[in-house]
C-alpha positions in Angstrom: 7.0 16.7 -58.7 3.5 14.6 -60.1 0.3 15.5 -58.9 -1.7 12.3 -59.3 -2.4 10.9 -56.1 -0.8 13.8 -54.0 -2.8 16.1 -51.6 -3.2 19.5 -51.4 -4.8 22.4 -49.4 -5.4 25.5 -51.0 -6.1 28.9 -49.0 -8.7 31.4 -50.2 -9.4 28.6 -52.5 -13.4 29.6 -53.1 -12.8 32.4 -56.4 -10.2 33.8 -58.7 -6.5 32.0 -58.1 -7.3 29.7 -55.5 -10.2 28.5 -57.4 -7.8 28.0 -60.8 -5.0 25.9 -58.6 -7.7 24.2 -56.9 -8.5 23.4 -60.5 -5.3 22.4 -62.1 -4.2 20.1 -58.6 -7.9 18.5 -59.2 -7.5 17.9 -63.1 -3.9 16.4 -62.9 -5.0 13.8 -59.7 -4.8 15.6 -56.6 -7.2 15.6 -53.8 -7.8 19.0 -52.5 -8.7 20.8 -49.0 -10.1 23.9 -50.3 -10.3 26.4 -47.6 -11.6 30.0 -47.7 -14.1 32.3 -45.7 -16.6 32.7 -48.2 -18.5 29.3 -47.3 -21.1 30.4 -50.0 -18.6 30.7 -52.5 -16.8 27.2 -51.4 -19.8 25.1 -51.2 -20.7 26.5 -54.8 -18.2 25.7 -56.0 -18.0 22.0 -54.3 -21.0 20.9 -56.2 -19.5 21.6 -59.1 -16.2 19.9 -58.7 -18.2 17.0 -57.2 -19.6 16.6 -60.4 -16.7 16.9 -62.3 -13.8 14.9 -60.5 -16.3 12.7 -57.4 -16.8 13.5 -54.4 -14.0 11.7 -52.7 -11.2 14.1 -54.7 -11.9 16.9 -52.4 -13.7 18.5 -48.7 -14.2 22.1 -48.2 -13.5 23.7 -45.1 -14.2 27.0 -43.2 -11.5 28.3 -42.7 -10.3 32.0 -41.7 -6.6 32.3 -42.2 -6.0 35.2 -39.2 -6.9 32.0 -36.8 -4.8 29.6 -35.4 -7.6 27.6 -34.5 -9.2 27.5 -37.2 -6.1 26.8 -39.0 -4.9 24.2 -37.1 -7.8 22.7 -37.2 -8.0 22.4 -41.2 -5.0 21.0 -41.6 -5.5 18.3 -38.8 -9.5 17.6 -40.7 -7.2 17.1 -43.9 -5.2 14.9 -42.7 -7.5 12.9 -40.7 -9.6 13.1 -44.5 -6.9 12.6 -47.4 -3.7 10.6 -44.4 -1.4 13.3 -45.8 -0.5 16.8 -46.8 1.9 17.2 -49.7 1.2 20.7 -51.2 0.6 23.8 -49.4 -1.0 27.0 -51.5 -0.4 29.7 -49.4 -2.7 31.8 -51.8 -5.8 33.8 -49.1 -5.3 37.5 -50.2 -7.2 40.8 -49.7 -6.2 44.2 -51.2 -8.5 46.9 -49.0 -5.5 49.2 -47.6 -8.4 51.1 -45.6 -8.0 48.2 -43.1 -4.6 48.1 -43.8 -3.9 46.1 -40.4 -6.4 43.1 -42.0 -4.5 43.4 -45.3 -1.2 42.2 -43.8 -2.7 39.9 -41.0 -4.3 37.9 -44.0 -1.7 37.9 -46.5 1.5 38.5 -45.1 0.7 36.5 -40.7 -1.5 34.4 -43.3 1.2 33.0 -44.8 3.8 32.5 -42.7 1.1 30.9 -40.1 0.0 28.0 -42.8 4.3 27.9 -43.8 5.0 27.1 -40.4 2.2 24.9 -40.1 3.3 22.9 -44.1 6.4 22.3 -42.2 5.2 20.8 -39.2 2.9 18.7 -41.0 5.3 17.4 -44.8 8.4 17.5 -42.4 9.8 14.0 -42.8 11.2 15.0 -39.3 8.2 15.3 -37.9 6.3 12.0 -39.4 5.3 13.9 -42.9 6.0 12.9 -46.6 7.9 16.1 -47.3 6.1 18.6 -49.7 6.2 21.5 -51.7 4.7 25.4 -50.0 3.6 27.5 -52.9 2.9 31.1 -51.6 1.7 33.4 -53.8 1.9 37.1 -54.1 0.6 40.1 -55.8 2.4 42.1 -58.3 2.2 44.8 -56.0 5.2 43.3 -54.1 7.5 44.4 -57.0 6.0 48.0 -57.3 8.7 50.5 -56.3 7.1 53.6 -56.4 5.0 53.1 -53.3 7.6 50.2 -51.0 6.0 52.1 -47.7 1.9 51.4 -49.0 0.6 48.0 -46.6 -0.1 46.1 -50.1 3.6 45.8 -51.5 5.0 45.5 -47.9 2.3 42.8 -47.4 3.1 41.2 -50.5 7.0 41.2 -50.3 6.4 39.5 -47.2 4.4 36.9 -48.2 6.9 36.4 -51.2 9.6 35.6 -48.9 7.9 35.2 -45.7 10.6 37.9 -44.2 13.4 35.7 -44.4 11.2 33.1 -42.3 10.2 30.8 -44.8 14.1 29.4 -46.2 15.4 29.5 -42.6 12.2 27.5 -41.4 12.6 25.3 -44.9 16.5 24.7 -43.5 15.2 23.5 -39.8 12.8 21.2 -41.6 14.8 18.8 -44.5 13.1 17.8 -47.9 10.2 20.5 -47.8 10.2 22.9 -51.1 9.1 26.6 -49.9 8.4 28.5 -53.3 6.8 32.3 -54.5 5.1 32.5 -56.9 3.0 36.2 -58.1 -0.1 35.6 -59.7 1.5 36.9 -63.1 4.1 34.1 -62.5 1.2 31.4 -61.7 -0.7 32.6 -64.9 2.2 31.8 -67.1 2.6 28.5 -65.4 -1.3 27.4 -66.0 -1.8 28.7 -69.4 -2.5 25.9 -71.8 1.0 24.6 -74.0 -0.7 25.4 -77.6 -0.9 29.2 -76.3 
């Protein structure tokens, strides 16, 4: 998929992999809605990106992926601003097993919530343009030694949206659901000379 002229929504966009994904999308001509709960980091990143790519290429939206209302409002604002959505990067995630319910809510349920919103807005059956959904997940999901712990379980779920994304994608043709681990994204984003 050529990125020039496409519109992307990236969750967890203010730092880390989300920031890297955002920068790659912008470098390749996409417009990006940056969603994050960290307002200070998001606004700081926006200031830097606006200088580099211009003020009309991105927008920052304060959004907690645990909130249906905030997530839906962020999608609506993206549609109003950019006219459509072509790419969704479900990237928001945390690692804190002392608050495991919160971790599962963000890492797993946030990805499921985002996938359904992405399918709803991108499906050609509902007036969308088609598109791609990327779900990032921790490499901890590949660990077999600690499969009963919340992080591997939430990562496993995010990778396949617990059987949900493939079934949902079948209901909404011309929308592709892909899942990448952080390591796979690192490989995808290395410059060609490395």
